[in-house]
VEXNU-292483 format. One record per residue (C-alpha): residue in one letter; x, y, z. Coordinates in steps of 0.5 Angstrom, whole numbers, padded with zeros to 4 digits, always signed. Example, Ala and Ser with C-alpha at 12.3 -4.5 7.8 and 13.67 -1.06 7.14 Angstrom:
BEGIN
a+0025-0009+0016s+0027-0002+0014
% end
This chain:
BEGIN
m-0186+0046-0097d-0182+0047-0090t-0183+0040-0088v-0180+0037-0095l-0174+0042-0094q-0173+0040-0087n-0173+0032-0089l-0167+0034-0094g-0163+0035-0087s-0163+0027-0086i-0161+0025-0093p-0153+0025-0094c-0150+0030-0098p-0148+0028-0106h-0142+0031-0105g-0140+0029-0098d-0135+0032-0094r-0132+0036-0100c-0139+0040-0101t-0137+0047-0100e-0144+0050-0101s-0145+0055-0095g-0153+0054-0094c-0153+0047-0096l-0159+0043-0094f-0157+0036-0094q-0154+0033-0088h-0146+0033-0087s-0141+0030-0082w-0141+0036-0078d-0148+0037-0077k-0149+0031-0073k-0150+0032-0066p-0143+0029-0062a-0144+0023-0058a-0145+0024-0050p-0138+0023-0046a-0138+0016-0042s-0138+0020-0036v-0145+0023-0037k-0150+0018-0034h-0157+0018-0039d-0164+0017-0037g-0165+0013-0043p-0165+0005-0044d-0159+0001-0041a-0153-0002-0045d-0156-0009-0045d-0162-0005-0049n-0163-0005-0056p-0161+0002-0058r-0167+0006-0062k-0162+0009-0067r-0155+0006-0069r-0149+0009-0066k-0143+0012-0070l-0136+0010-0069s-0133+0016-0065t-0125+0018-0065e-0126+0020-0057p-0121+0016-0054a-0126+0016-0048q-0132+0013-0052s-0128+0007-0054t-0128+0004-0047t-0135+0005-0047l-0137-0001-0052t-0141-0007-0049p-0140-0014-0051a-0146-0014-0055e-0144-0008-0059p-0137-0010-0062s-0141-0015-0067k-0145-0010-0070p-0142-0007-0077n-0139+0000-0077p-0142+0003-0084e-0141+0011-0081p-0135+0015-0084v-0128+0014-0080t-0126+0021-0078a-0119+0023-0078k-0115+0020-0072k-0113+0027-0068p-0118+0028-0063v-0122+0035-0063s-0127+0038-0060p-0134+0038-0064p-0134+0044-0068p-0140+0049-0068l-0146+0048-0072g-0145+0050-0079r-0138+0051-0079k-0133+0046-0082p-0129+0042-0078t-0121+0043-0079v-0119+0036-0079l-0119+0032-0085s-0125+0026-0086v-0125+0020-0091e-0131+0016-0093s-0129+0009-0092t-0133+0002-0093p-0136-0002-0087s-0131-0007-0084v-0133-0014-0085a-0129-0017-0079p-0131-0017-0072a-0130-0010-0069t-0127-0011-0062p-0124-0005-0059t-0117-0007-0061t-0119-0008-0068q-0122-0001-0068s-0116+0003-0066a-0112-0001-0071a-0117+0001-0076i-0117+0008-0074s-0109+0009-0073s-0107+0005-0079p-0111+0007-0085t-0111+0004-0092n-0114+0009-0096p-0109+0012-0100t-0112+0019-0099l-0112+0019-0091e-0104+0017-0093k-0104+0023-0097s-0107+0028-0092a-0103+0025-0086e-0097+0027-0090k-0099+0034-0091e-0100+0035-0083v-0092+0035-0082p-0089+0041-0085i-0084+0041-0090r-0079+0045-0087k-0079+0049-0081a-0080+0056-0080q-0073+0061-0078a-0073+0060-0071s-0069+0067-0070r-0074+0071-0073k-0080+0073-0068i-0087+0071-0070e-0091+0077-0074t-0098+0077-0076l-0101+0080-0083n-0101+0087-0081p-0096+0093-0084r-0090+0094-0080m-0089+0101-0077l-0085+0106-0081k-0080+0111-0079g-0083+0118-0081v-0089+0119-0085a-0092+0113-0088p-0093+0113-0096a-0100+0111-0096t-0106+0110-0091f-0106+0104-0086e-0112+0102-0090f-0109+0102-0097r-0103+0099-0094f-0107+0093-0090k-0111+0091-0097a-0105+0092-0101l-0101+0087-0096t-0107+0082-0096m-0107+0082-0103l-0100+0080-0104h-0100+0075-0098e-0106+0072-0102q-0102+0071-0109f-0096+0069-0104v-0100+0063-0101r-0103+0061-0108l-0096+0060-0112n-0094+0057-0106k-0100+0052-0106e-0099+0051-0113m-0091+0050-0113e-0093+0045-0107k-0098+0041-0112a-0093+0041-0118a-0088+0039-0114g-0090+0031-0113k-0084+0028-0111d-0079+0033-0113a-0074+0034-0107e-0072+0040-0109s-0079+0043-0110k-0081+0041-0104t-0075+0045-0100l-0078+0051-0103v-0084+0051-0100l-0085+0056-0095t-0089+0055-0088p-0095+0060-0087q-0091+0064-0082e-0085+0065-0088l-0090+0067-0093i-0092+0073-0088w-0085+0074-0087l-0084+0075-0094s-0090+0079-0095l-0088+0084-0090d-0081+0084-0092l-0083+0086-0099e-0089+0091-0097e-0084+0094-0092k-0078+0095-0098i-0083+0098-0103a-0085+0103-0098m-0078+0105-0095d-0074+0105-0102k-0080+0108-0106p-0085+0112-0102s-0087+0117-0107i-0089+0112-0112y-0091+0107-0107n-0098+0106-0110n-0096+0105-0117v-0090+0100-0115i-0095+0095-0110k-0100+0095-0115n-0095+0093-0121r-0092+0088-0116i-0099+0085-0114m-0101+0084-0121g-0095+0081-0123y-0096+0076-0118k-0103+0075-0121k-0100+0073-0127m-0094+0069-0125t-0094+0061-0126p-0092+0056-0121k-0085+0055-0125q-0083+0062-0125w-0085+0063-0118k-0080+0057-0117a-0075+0060-0121e-0076+0067-0117r-0075+0063-0110l-0069+0059-0112a-0066+0066-0114e-0067+0069-0107i-0064+0063-0104k-0058+0064-0108k-0058+0071-0106e-0058+0070-0099e-0053+0064-0099e-0048+0069-0103r-0050+0075-0098k-0048+0070-0092a-0042+0067-0095a-0040+0075-0096a-0041+0076-0089t-0038+0070-0086q-0033+0067-0090a-0027+0063-0089s-0020+0066-0089s-0018+0064-0097k-0025+0067-0099k-0024+0074-0095q-0017+0074-0098a-0020+0074-0105l-0025+0080-0103l-0019+0084-0100g-0014+0083-0106p-0007+0081-0105p-0004+0083-0098k+0001+0089-0099e+0008+0088-0098i+0011+0092-0092n+0018+0095-0095t+0021+0100-0090g+0028+0100-0093l+0031+0099-0087t+0034+0093-0083p+0031+0090-0077q+0036+0094-0072e+0034+0100-0076e+0027+0099-0075i+0028+0098-0068a+0032+0105-0067f+0026+0108-0071l+0021+0106-0066p+0022+0112-0061h+0019+0117-0067l+0013+0113-0066l+0013+0113-0058t+0006+0115-0056s+0005+0118-0049i+0000+0116-0044t+0001+0121-0039e-0005+0125-0041l-0010+0119-0042a-0012+0117-0036q-0019+0119-0037h-0019+0114-0043g-0017+0108-0038y-0009+0108-0039v-0005+0108-0032p+0001+0112-0033k+0003+0111-0025p+0000+0106-0020p-0006+0108-0015s-0004+0111-0009e-0005+0107-0002e-0011+0112+0000e-0014+0111-0007i-0014+0104-0006k-0017+0104+0001k-0023+0108-0002a-0024+0104-0007r-0024+0098-0002e-0029+0101+0002g-0034+0102-0004v-0033+0095-0006e-0035+0093+0002a-0041+0098+0001a-0044+0095-0006m-0045+0088-0002g-0043+0085-0009w-0048+0089-0013e-0046+0090-0020t-0048+0092-0027c-0048+0087-0032d-0043+0088-0038r-0048+0085-0043c-0055+0087-0042t-0054+0092-0037k-0058+0089-0031r-0057+0090-0024f-0054+0083-0020q-0051+0081-0014v-0044+0077-0014f-0043+0072-0009p-0035+0070-0009g-0034+0063-0006r-0041+0062-0008r-0048+0063-0004e-0049+0059+0002e-0056+0057+0001d-0055+0054-0006g-0048+0055-0009a-0050+0060-0014l-0044+0065-0016t-0049+0071-0019s-0056+0073-0018g-0061+0075-0023g-0062+0068-0027p-0059+0068-0034c-0057+0074-0038t-0060+0075-0046y-0056+0079-0050h-0053+0081-0057w-0046+0080-0057g-0045+0084-0064r-0045+0092-0064l-0050+0096-0068i-0048+0098-0075y-0052+0102-0080p-0053+0099-0086e-0051+0101-0093r-0054+0107-0095n-0058+0107-0101p-0057+0114-0105t-0064+0114-0108s-0068+0113-0101t-0070+0119-0097v-0071+0115-0091q-0067+0113-0085q-0064+0107-0084e-0065+0103-0078r-0059+0100-0074t-0058+0093-0074y-0054+0088-0070r-0048+0085-0073c-0049+0078-0069c-0056+0076-0072k-0058+0082-0077q-0064+0084-0072l-0066+0091-0072a-0065+0095-0066g-0071+0093-0060d-0073+0088-0064s-0071+0083-0059t-0067+0083-0052g-0062+0079-0055c-0060+0073-0060t-0055+0070-0054s-0056+0067-0048c-0051+0066-0042s-0052+0062-0035t-0050+0068-0031h-0049+0076-0032v-0042+0078-0032f-0039+0085-0030t-0032+0089-0032v-0028+0093-0027k-0025+0099-0030s-0023+0103-0024p-0015+0103-0023a-0016+0103-0016r-0021+0098-0015l-0017+0093-0020a-0011+0095-0015t-0015+0092-0009i-0015+0085-0012v-0007+0085-0015p-0003+0091-0014f+0000+0095-0020m+0007+0095-0021e+0012+0099-0025t+0017+0095-0030p+0023+0094-0026e+0030+0095-0029n+0033+0089-0032p+0040+0089-0034s+0040+0082-0038v+0035+0085-0043p+0038+0087-0050k+0038+0094-0051d+0036+0093-0059r+0029+0089-0057a+0022+0091-0058v+0016+0086-0056c+0009+0086-0058f+0004+0083-0054d-0003+0081-0053c-0008+0079-0047e-0014+0075-0047m-0019+0076-0041c-0025+0072-0038y-0031+0074-0034t-0030+0072-0026v-0033+0074-0020n-0027+0079-0020g-0029+0082-0027l-0025+0081-0033e-0018+0077-0031l-0013+0075-0035v-0013+0068-0038r-0008+0068-0043l-0001+0072-0045t+0003+0072-0051a+0009+0076-0053v+0013+0076-0059n+0019+0079-0062w+0019+0085-0066p+0020+0086-0072d+0021+0078-0074g+0015+0075-0070k+0018+0070-0066e+0015+0067-0060l+0018+0069-0054l+0012+0067-0049d+0005+0064-0050i+0002+0061-0043l-0005+0061-0040i-0006+0064-0033r-0011+0061-0028p-0016+0066-0025m-0016+0068-0018g-0024+0068-0018e-0029+0063-0020i-0030+0063-0027l-0037+0066-0029d-0035+0066-0037l-0029+0064-0041n-0031+0069-0046s-0029+0064-0052r-0032+0067-0057f-0027+0073-0057s-0021+0070-0052g-0021+0063-0056i-0020+0060-0049w-0024+0054-0048p-0025+0049-0042e-0021+0044-0045d-0015+0048-0046l-0015+0050-0038i-0016+0042-0037n-0011+0040-0042a-0006+0045-0040q+0001+0043-0037p+0004+0046-0032w+0009+0051-0034k+0016+0049-0034p+0023+0054-0035v+0026+0053-0041a+0034+0051-0040p+0039+0056-0043a+0042+0053-0049p+0049+0051-0048p+0055+0055-0050s+0058+0054-0057l+0066+0052-0057d+0067+0055-0064p+0070+0062-0063a+0068+0065-0069d+0060+0064-0067p+0058+0071-0064d+0053+0067-0060s+0059+0063-0056s+0058+0068-0050s+0055+0063-0044s+0053+0070-0041k+0048+0072-0046p+0041+0071-0044p+0036+0066-0047t+0031+0070-0052t+0025+0066-0050t+0022+0063-0044n+0017+0059-0048n+0017+0052-0047n+0010+0050-0051p+0010+0043-0055p+0009+0044-0062e+0002+0043-0064p+0000+0037-0069v-0003+0039-0075g-0010+0040-0075q-0011+0040-0067r-0011+0045-0062k-0005+0048-0059k-0003+0045-0052m-0001+0051-0048q+0002+0051-0041i-0001+0054-0035v+0002+0058-0029p-0002+0058-0023s-0003+0066-0022l-0003+0073-0025s+0004+0075-0021v+0008+0069-0024a+0005+0071-0031r+0008+0078-0030d+0014+0076-0027l+0015+0072-0033l+0014+0078-0038f+0018+0083-0033s+0024+0077-0035l+0023+0080-0042i+0023+0087-0042s+0026+0093-0039p+0023+0100-0037t+0026+0102-0044t+0024+0097-0048p+0018+0099-0053l+0012+0095-0052i+0007+0094-0058g+0000+0093-0058h-0007+0094-0060g-0011+0097-0054l-0005+0097-0049e-0009+0100-0043n-0014+0094-0043d-0008+0089-0043l-0003+0093-0038n-0009+0094-0033a-0010+0086-0034m-0004+0085-0032r-0003+0091-0027i+0003+0094-0030c+0005+0101-0031h+0010+0101-0037p+0013+0108-0040t+0015+0106-0047l+0009+0104-0051i+0007+0104-0058d-0001+0103-0058t-0004+0102-0065v-0010+0105-0063l-0006+0112-0062l-0002+0111-0068f-0008+0110-0072p-0013+0115-0069h-0020+0115-0070k-0023+0121-0074k-0027+0123-0068a-0022+0122-0063l-0022+0118-0057p-0026+0114-0054y-0028+0112-0061r-0022+0108-0064y-0021+0103-0070g-0021+0095-0069l-0015+0091-0071k-0019+0087-0076m-0021+0093-0079l-0014+0097-0079m-0011+0090-0082e-0016+0090-0088w-0016+0097-0090n-0008+0098-0089l-0005+0091-0091n-0011+0087-0094k-0010+0082-0089a-0016+0078-0086i-0015+0077-0078q-0020+0074-0073v-0024+0070-0079e-0028+0065-0076p-0029+0059-0080d-0036+0057-0084a-0041+0053-0081d-0041+0048-0086s-0034+0047-0086a-0031+0040-0085d-0024+0042-0085g-0021+0040-0079a-0014+0043-0079t-0017+0050-0080g-0024+0050-0078q-0025+0044-0074g-0032+0043-0077g-0034+0050-0077k-0033+0050-0070l-0032+0057-0067l-0025+0058-0065g-0025+0065-0063h-0019+0070-0063d-0011+0068-0063s-0007+0073-0058a-0001+0071-0062e-0005+0073-0069d-0006+0079-0066a+0000+0081-0063r+0004+0080-0070a-0002+0084-0073a+0000+0090-0069g+0007+0089-0070d+0006+0089-0078l+0002+0096-0077v+0007+0099-0074r+0012+0097-0079f+0007+0100-0084k+0007+0106-0081i+0015+0106-0080q+0015+0106-0088y+0011+0112-0089r+0014+0116-0084w+0021+0115-0086a+0019+0116-0093r+0016+0123-0090m+0022+0124-0086k+0027+0123-0092r+0023+0129-0096e+0024+0133-0090g+0032+0132-0090w+0033+0126-0085t+0039+0122-0086l+0041+0115-0084k+0048+0115-0081n+0051+0109-0077g+0045+0106-0075e+0042+0113-0072f+0037+0118-0076v+0040+0125-0076p+0035+0131-0077p+0036+0136-0082k+0042+0142-0080d+0037+0147-0082p+0030+0146-0084k+0030+0153-0088d+0035+0150-0093a+0030+0144-0094k+0025+0149-0096g+0030+0153-0100k+0032+0146-0104k+0024+0145-0105s+0023+0152-0108e+0029+0151-0113s+0027+0145-0116g+0021+0147-0118g+0017+0148-0112g+0014+0141-0112k+0020+0136-0112v+0027+0136-0108t+0033+0133-0110e+0036+0128-0106v+0043+0125-0106r+0045+0120-0101k+0049+0113-0100t+0045+0107-0100r+0047+0101-0096d+0051+0098-0101g+0055+0104-0102t+0053+0106-0109e+0051+0114-0110e+0043+0115-0111g+0040+0121-0114e+0032+0121-0114l+0027+0126-0115v+0022+0125-0109e+0015+0127-0110v+0013+0132-0104
% end
């Protein structure tokens, strides 16, 4: 009996390579012993002798060169395996490559025709298998590769590891089944093919769903996961396709809400709020002393009320020399060395290789009121969890920032704003600076100043940094290499010729020019062509020509801009201090957030990646911040503050006479009026600007 069963091993299996029996007694292609390599010398008969047994045609590239001239004339009745060369599989194990049966070739089998027959199959089954080797779409490259293993949760797990692993495996099996059935039913439908997931995406989908159930509903985790598995077992490919389409649509809506163009962002915020202070522009400027922010006690938060002393600068210079160029990266916090003037050996500017970092801040997701599990923080830039990766962005060098005023003064000394009699006394200036990373730290690269409150541009120039540039920080500065390359040297603006009309109030030839900007107007759909100055000192002198010590400087986070310009100015209105954070300094609200909260305006909005509008999005290219937009936004926030501050002051009894704000004569009288009018309202009679008398009840 054993002899009979043993003879079955030499008979080909009726099912061929499609046989799925684990203990099949018939012969299969993977049961045959592989042919010996060409480099191995056998003791058997030579190539000229007739072989005892017919040799099979192998797919090994090396064996195709060992064919003798007598062998090509023999037909090839053996099955042709797949064209991909692989190692012989272990005995009793099905190989991973596909193989099909083909009819014997009638033409003489020369080495050239053999390779052509293998590389150019005519069997449609083989063509179909070749198509399956190419994935329908690539997996997401931004996510890390994971295995089918339950993720670790914060706090107590809702079930044992064995139960979670078993549930995760069953869930993954149903996803694989539905994915294969949808792929088979897709046929030539291009839309269905795009919905087919890769093996790694199926694992991600299983892990995400299991983790979501475990975190959102830990108390009923067992029942929920069982019901979901049973639901997917009963699901048809048509229902699976509808679910995938719904998920893709939901993801697209989420991305559109997160990164949307200015018009879409404005639609979410609603119509912009109108600012109506009830004052003329001259009266608004006269009101600014009520909003001045003192920085004499804010040196610990980066503000510099007076220049550092010579002794402090000397100590800082000694410290820089002792450090020998070693700094801490401002992005990845690694230590590296800076080489001003480049290293002699290889011309490098920094050591430590490339820098990998997250450019976005860590944020907390929206809190689920029904969940008791603490939500993990994610990065705003890539939505990855904190600690999952070292970064999503790479830079060729590390960068650093210098915050010490004494060390900043070792590069360019600080200066106090000089007296300037030519500056009008009724002027206020909004300004903003953009910086880039160099071997000296953060250096000024763009300066923009606009008039307040009309927002007219006074100065907008580029500055050539002193040190070698490490990174332009274009994502935030908005300055790109082509901007510096195409910039023209700055030329002063010629004063306007005096008017000969005696009735013209601007006929005086001694009136100073209102602007030092000479940038040509940018064409529609193109970036603005800037002018550039050779150094920081020139840019500072240009700003000094527009202001005096009594000129209010308006901006957001002015300590950064003033330190970059090495200026000590006594008259400041900083929106960071005007709209303080609830936790006080060093916490602060961003300019973008303040504009959205208070004025329903969207600034610093990047275009969509798929946008093809060259005028606004430039084909989806990242634009960065616009210092002119930021400067005007800070001015709008100041006018918004004036609107409510002046309304409150009027309720307290302040009046406006001849352009001056007059406080109440006796604060007790104002309180008495309040009590006489019923305790909640104040009756106020005043003259309006058009001369009419107005009496109104103002809510207190």
